[in-house]
DRENGUFI-625795 format. One record per atom (N, C-alpha, C, O): y, z, x. Coordinates in steps of 0.02 Angstrom, whole numbers, plus 32768, in hexadecimal, padded with zeros to 4 digits. Each point is the difference from the previous one (the first is absolute). Example, Ala and Ser with C-alpha at 12.3 -4.5 7.8 and 13.67 -1.06 7.14 Angstrom:
% DRENGUFI-625795
7EE481868294;803B80007FD3;803C8000802D;7FFF80218034;80367FBB7FBA;803B8003802A;803780257FD9;803780088019;
% end
This chain:
% DRENGUFI-625795
E660BE9E461B;8044800E8012;800E7FE18045;7FD9800A802E;805D7FD27FD8;80137FE1803F;801780358031;801180387FEE;7FEE7FB48051;8014802F8034;804C7FFC800B;801E7FCA7FFE;80008070800C;80488003800E;800F7FDB8041;7FD77FFF802D;80627FE37FD6;80157FDC803C;8020802F8033;800A7FEE803A;8006804F7FB0;801C8033802B;7FE080427FEA;7FF9800C7FC4;7FF3801E806A;7FE0803E7FEB;8030802F7FDC;803D7FFB8007;7FA680327FD3;802980327FDE;801D80318032;7FE080118032;805D80057FC1;801F80358028;7FF780427FDB;7FF680007FC3;800D80368061;7FF980427FE2;804180157FDE;803580028020;7FC7800C7F9F;803A80177FDA;800A804B8009;7FCF8024800D;806E7FF47FEC;800B80488000;7FD880217FC7;7FF97FE27FCA;7FEF80598041;7FD580237FD0;802180087FBC;7FE07FF87FCC;806180178034;802380097FC0;80027FC07FD7;7FF880017FC3;80147FC7805E;80027FC07FDE;7FBA7FEE7FE5;7FFA7FEA7FC7;7FD480208062;7FBA7FF47FEA;7FF0802A7FC2;7FE57FE67FCF;802C80598034;7FF1802E7FC8;80247FEA7FC0;7FE380037FCA;805C7FE7803D;80257FEA7FC6;7FE17FC27FDF;7FFD7FFB7FC3;7FEC7FD78066;7FDF7FC47FE5;7FBF80117FDE;7FF07FE67FCA;7FEA80468055;7FC080147FE2;800D80247FBD;7FDB7FF57FCF;80578035802F;801180237FC2;80157FCF7FCA;7FEC80077FC6;803D7FC8804C;801A7FD07FD0;7FCD7FCC7FEB;7FFB7FEF7FC5;7FE07FF6806B;7FD47FC67FF3;7FB6800E8009;7FD67FD87FEB;801980608033;7FBA800E800E;7FE87FE28041;7FC580078012;80677FD88012;7FEF7FE08040;80407FF38027;803780027FE5;7FC17FF0805C;80387FED802A;80097FB57FFB;7FCF7FDA8005;806E800F7FF0;800D7FB87FFA;7FF97FDE8044;802380118030;7FB07FBF7FD3;7FF47FDC803E;803E7FDD801B;800B8000803D;80207FE27F98;803C7FE1801C;802C80328027;801D7FEE8033;7FE780507FB5;802880328024;7FE1800F8044;802380088032;7F9A7FFB7FD1;7FDF800D8040;800B7FC78031;8008800D803C;7FF97FB77FAC;800C7FC7802C;80487FFF8018;800E7FF7803B;802180127F96;80467FFE8011;8017803A802C;80347FFC8020;7FA5803A7FE1;8015803C8025;80037FF4804B;8018802B8025;7FD17F9C7FF3;800A7FEF8046;804A7FFD8010;80148008803A;80147FEC7F93;804980038006;8017802E7FC7;80107FE87FCA;7FF3805A8043;800F80307FCB;80417FF27FDA;8004800C7FC4;802E7FDA805E;803F7FF27FDD;7FF67FC97FCC;801980057FC8;7FC37FC6804B;7FF27FCA7FD1;7FD7801C7FC5;800F7FF17FC7;7FBE80368049;7FD6801D7FCB;8028802D7FD2;7FFA7FFB7FC3;802D80328059;8027802E7FD7;80347FDC7FD5;800880107FC5;801A7FC08058;80327FDA7FDA;7FDF7FD77FC9;801A7FFC7FC8;7FAC7FE78046;7FDB7FDB7FCD;7FE9802D7FC7;80067FED7FC5;7FE0804E804C;7FEB802F7FCC;803C80187FD8;7FFC80077FC3;803C8006805E;803C80167FDE;801A7FCA7FD0;8013800E7FC8;7FED7FB38050;80157FC97FD5;7FD27FFA7FC4;80177FF67FC8;7FA880118043;7FD17FFD7FC9;800D80377FCC;7FFA7FF47FC4;801780498053;801080367FD2;803F7FF17FD8;8004800E7FC4;802D7FD4805D;803E7FED7FDC;7FF37FCA7FCC;801880057FC8;7FC27FC9804C;7FF07FC97FD2;7FDA801C7FC3;800C7FE97FC8;7FC980468042;7FD9801E7FC9;802C80257FCE;7FEA800B7FC7;80518008804D;802D80257FD3;802B7FD27FD4;801F80187FD0;7FE37FA8803F;80287FD27FD7;7FE37FFF7FB9;7FC480017FF7;80697FFD7FD8;7FE780047FBB;80217FD07FCE;7FFC800C7FC4;80247FC18054;80207FD07FD2;7FCE7FCE7FE4;80087FE77FC8;7FC4800A805D;7FCD7FD07FEA;7FC180267FEA;7FF08035801B;7FEF7FB07FB4;7FC3801D7FE5;7FCA80088036;7FF37FD28027;7FEE80697FDC;7FCE800E8033;7FC47FD17FFC;7FE57FEB8034;800580047F90;7FC67FD47FFB;80117FBA801A;7FD77FE08021;806680087FD2;80137FBF801A;80028001804D;7FEA7FD18020;803080657FFD;800280058049;7FB88005801B;7FF17FE38035;7FE480417FA8;7FBB80068016;7FDD7FBB8000;7FDE7FEF8031;802B7FEB7F9A;7FE27FBE7FFD;801D7FD28035;7FDC7FD9801F;8066802C7FED;801F7FD88035;7FE380118044;7FF17FD48028;8007806D7FE5;7FE48018803F;7FBB7FE2800B;7FF17FE68036;7FE580207F98;7FBB7FE88007;7FFD7FB48004;7FD47FE48020;805A7FF97FBE;80027FB78005;80117FEA8047;7FE27FD2801B;804E80508003;80127FF18046;7FC48010802D;7FEE7FD8802B;7FF480627FCB;7FC78014802B;7FC77FCE7FFA;7FE17FEF8033;80117FFA7F91;7FCA7FCF7FF7;80117FBE8023;7FD57FE1801F;806A800A7FDC;80147FC1801F;7FFE8005804C;7FEA7FD18022;802E80667FF9;800380098049;7FBA800F801C;7FF27FF2803A;7FE4802B7F9D;7FBD80138016;7FFC8047801A;7FD6800F802A;8056801D7FBD;800080458017;7FD3802A7FD3;801680197FCC;7FAB7FEE8048;7FD180267FD7;8013804A7FFE;7FF080227FCF;80317FF88065;801580467FFF;8034800A7FC9;7FFD80317FDB;80327FA1801E;803480067FCD;7FE37FF97FBA;801680237FD2;7FBA7FB08024;7FDF7FFB7FBF;7FDB80417FF1;8004801A7FC8;7FDA7FFF8069;7FD9803E7FF8;802D803A7FEC;7FF280227FCE;80437FEA8057;802C80387FF1;80297FF27FC0;800F802E7FDA;80017F93801A;80267FEF7FC4;7FD8800E7FC1;801B80187FCE;7FA57FDA8033;7FD6800D7FC7;7FF7804C7FF6;800280187FC8;7FF5800B806E;7FFB804A7FFE;803F801E7FE2;7FFD802D7FD6;803D7FBA8040;8040801A7FE6;80097FEC7FB6;801C80277FDA;7FCD7F9E8013;80047FEC7FB9;7FD980327FD5;801780127FCA;7FAF8002804D;7FD980317FDA;802580437FFD;8004801E7FCA;80177FF8806E;802380408002;80407FFF7FD6;801480347FE6;800B7F928014;803D7FF97FD8;7FF07FF17FB7;802E7FF57FD8;7F92800B8017;7FE97FF47FBB;80157FBB7FE6;80107FF87FC5;7FEE7FD78067;800E7FBB7FEB;7FC17FE17FE3;7FCA801E8005;803C7FA97FDC;7FC77FDD7FE1;7FD17FE78038;80107FD18024;7FB780507FE2;7FD17FF08036;7FDF7FBC7FF7;7FF07FDF8031;8007800B7F91;7FE37FBE7FF5;80307FCB801C;7FEB7FD18021;805580377FD0;80317FD1801B;80038005804C;7FFF7FCD8022;8004806F7FF8;800580098049;7FC57FDE8023;80097FE18034;7FBC80257FAF;7FC57FE28020;80017FB47FFF;7FDE7FE08027;804B80037FAC;80027FB87FFA;80397FDF8027;80047FC28001;802680648020;80397FE38023;7FEC7FCB8033;80207FCC8002;7FAC803E8026;7FEF7FCB8030;7FEF7FBD7FE0;80017FCC8022;7FEE80347F9F;7FF07FC17FDD;802A7FFA7FC0;7FE77FE97FCC;8058802B8038;802A80047FC5;80097FBD7FDC;80067FFF7FC3;7FF97FCC8061;800A7FBE7FDF;7FC67FEF7FD2;800A7FDC7FCE;7FBB803C8041;7FC47FF17FD8;7FF080367FCC;7FD27FF87FD9;8053803E8028;7FF380387FD4;802C7FFC7FC1;80387FE88002;7FAE80307FC6;80267FFF7FC2;801B80447FEC;8015800A7FC7;7FED80268068;801680447FEF;804A800C8009;801A80337FEB;800A7F9E8034;8046800C8012;80307FE27FCD;7FF47FCC7FE2;804480578014;80377FEA7FD6;802A7FCD8028;7FFC7FFE803E;802C7FD97F9F;80297FCE8024;802D801F8036;80067FE38036;801A80567FBD;802B801E8033;7FD88014803E;80167FF58038;7FAF80287FBE;7FD680148038;7FEB7FC38029;80008002803D;7FEF7FC77FA1;7FEE7FC28023;803B7FE68029;7FF77FEB8039;804480177FA9;803B7FE78024;8010802C803D;80157FE68034;7FE0805B7FC6;800C802D8039;7FCE7FF08039;80147FFE803A;7FAE7FF67FB5;7FCE7FEF8034;800E7FBC801E;7FF67FF5803C;80207FDC7F9B;80137FBE801A;803B8007802F;80027FE08035;802E804A7FB8;803B800C802A;7FEB80208042;80187FED8036;7FBC80457FC7;7FE88021803D;7FDF7FCE802F;800C8002803C;7FCB7FD27FA9;7FDF7FCE8029;80337FCD801B;7FFB7FEB803A;803580027F9C;80337FD08017;802A801D8039;80127FDC802E;7FFD80657FCE;802580208036;7FD58004803F;801B7FFF8038;7FA380077FC0;7FD280098038;7FF17FBF8023;7FEF7FFF803C;80167FC97FA0;7FF37FBF801F;802E7FF6803C;8038801A8002;7FAF7FBF802E;80297FEE803A;80067FB48003;7FCE7FDE800C;806E80087FE8;803D80237FEC;7FFB80167FB7;7FD77FE77FDA;805580488012;7FFF80177FBB;800B7FC67FCF;80237FD0800F;7FBD80357FB7;80037FCA7FCE;801D80197FBE;7FEE7FE67FCB;803D804C8037;801F801B7FC4;802D7FCA7FE2;80297FE38022;7FCE80107F9D;802A7FCF7FDE;803980237FDC;7FFB803B7FEF;803A7FA08004;8038801A7FD9;7FE880157FBB;801680337FE6;7FBE7FA67FFC;7FE8800E7FBC;7FD880417FFE;800A80297FD3;7FC97FE1805C;7FD8803D8001;802D803C800A;7FF980327FDD;80357FCA8053;802D8037800E;802B80107FC2;8007803A7FED;80167F927FF5;802C800A7FC6;7FDA801F7FC6;801B802B7FDD;7FA87FBF8018;7FD8801B7FC9;7FF1804A800A;800380277FD0;7FEE7FEC806D;7FF38047800E;804180297FFC;800080367FE4;80357FAF8037;804180237FFD;8014800D7FB7;801780377FF0;7FDF7F987FE5;801280087FBA;7FD780387FDF;801B80267FD8;7FA57FDE8039;7FD480327FE0;800480458020;7FF780337FDF;80167FCE8063;800080408024;804580208007;8006803D8001;802D7F9A8005;80438018800E;800C8001804C;7FD180008027;806F80027FED;80117FFC8047;7FE38039802B;7FE57FF28036;801F804C7FB4;7FE88038802A;7FB57FFA800C;7FEA80088039;7FF07FEA7F94;7FB77FFA8008;7FEE7FC38029;7FD080018026;80577FC87FD2;7FF17FC38026;800C800B804B;7FD87FEA8029;805E80387FE7;800E80108047;7FC8802D801B;7FE77FF58037;8006803D7FA2;7FCB802D8017;7FBE7FDB8009;7FDF80088033;800D7FD17F9C;7FC17FDB8004;7FFF7FD2803D;7FCE7FFE8024;80687FDE7FE7;80047FD28038;7FFB80258043;7FDB7FEB802C;8048804C7FDB;7FFE8027803D;7FBC80228009;7FE780058038;7FFC80117F91;7FBD801E8002;7FCD7FCD8019;7FD7800F802B;802C7FB47FBB;7FD17FCC8016;800B7FF0804A;7FD07FF58025;806E800A7FF2;800E7FF58047;7FE28038802A;7FE37FF28035;8023804C7FB4;7FE280398024;7FB47FFA8001;7FE1800D8034;80027FDF7F95;7FB77FF87FFE;7FEA7FCA8031;7FCC80078021;805A7FC37FE5;7FF07FCC8031;8001801D8047;7FD57FF08028;805D80387FE6;800580228041;7FC08028800E;7FE47FFB8036;8006802B7F9A;7FC6802C8008;7FBF7FD88004;7FD7800B802D;801F7FC77FA4;7FC07FDC7FFD;7FF67FD4803E;7FC97FFC801B;806B7FE47FFB;7FFA7FD4803A;7FF280278040;7FDA7FEA802B;804680507FDB;7FF3802B803A;7FB980198000;7FDE7FFE8033;800B801B7F94;7FBB80187FFC;7FCD7FCA8011;7FD1800C8025;803A7FB97FBF;7FD27FC9800C;80007FEC804A;7FCB7FF4801D;807080098002;80047FEE8047;7FDC8033802C;7FE27FED8033;802180537FBB;7FDF80348027;7FB580047FF3;7FDC80248022;800C7FB67FAC;7FB880027FF0;7FED803B7FD4;7FC580127FFD;806B800B7FE0;7FF380397FD4;7FE37FE57FBF;801C7FD37FE1;7FAB8049800B;7FDE7FEB7FC3;7FF5803C7FD2;801280388010;7FD07FBA7FB8;7FF380337FCC;7FE1803F801D;7FD37FFD802A;8045803D7FBF;7FE380408013;7FD3801D7FCA;7FE480368009;80167FA77FBF;7FD580197FCB;8022802B7FCD;7FDE80227FD9;80657FDE8025;802380277FCD;7FEC7FEC7FB9;7FF8802A7FD4;7FFF7F958021;7FF17FE77FBD;7FBA80127FE9;7FF07FF97FC5;7FE5801F8068;7FBD80147FEC;8001803B7FCF;7FCF800A7FDC;8068801B8022;800680387FD2;80177FE97FBB;800580297FD2;80087F978026;801A7FE67FC1;7FC97FE97FD2;7FC87FF28017;804780097FA9;7FCE7FEF7FCE;7FEE7FB67FFF;7FC77FEE7FF3;806A7FE6801A;7FF57FB87FFA;80047FE28046;8032800A8022;7F9C7FD07FF4;80047FE38043;80347FC88003;800E7FDF7FCE;800E8018806D;80307FCB800A;7FDF7FBC7FF7;7FC77FF58015;805D7FDE7FCA;7FE67FBC7FF7;800B7FD98040;8032800B8023;7FA27FC87FED;800A7FD3803A;80327FCB7FEF;800B7FF17FC5;80147FF2806D;80327FCC7FF4;7FDD7FC07FED;80217FCE7FF3;
% end
């Protein structure tokens, strides 16, 4: 595990207890961000709001999240994403293959297009094509397309911040049945 670029700050006891109850551990990104409690609280609140969106399929958002995390190199996001996929009863074989989705034969065409879209949005500069966007819009509909796009943007916000701070995997995925595939 790499060393954090900034030490962890002490979280309020109530927040720590809530994370332990929900996840079995305290989230390292929250401990790092707590050096600025307002930023940390607003980020956590935004994450809770994003988690409530329901126009796009949860498995598609999960695969998009992990595709972004794999591309950016956020092992913490892959770790927690896989743990959440298990808790949400998603297909663990597929979840484990997201980092190497192009070489895997477990994904449906829509899932592949969503991961391609997530990576295209993540590229700098973004490389989203009209054809890819139109194909997803046709299959998902406007509400789900807006949600998926904004969700991927939020994931980029999170993964890039975690990576910049040196936050790496906490071992959440160790509780899962299928190990994460390497990229």
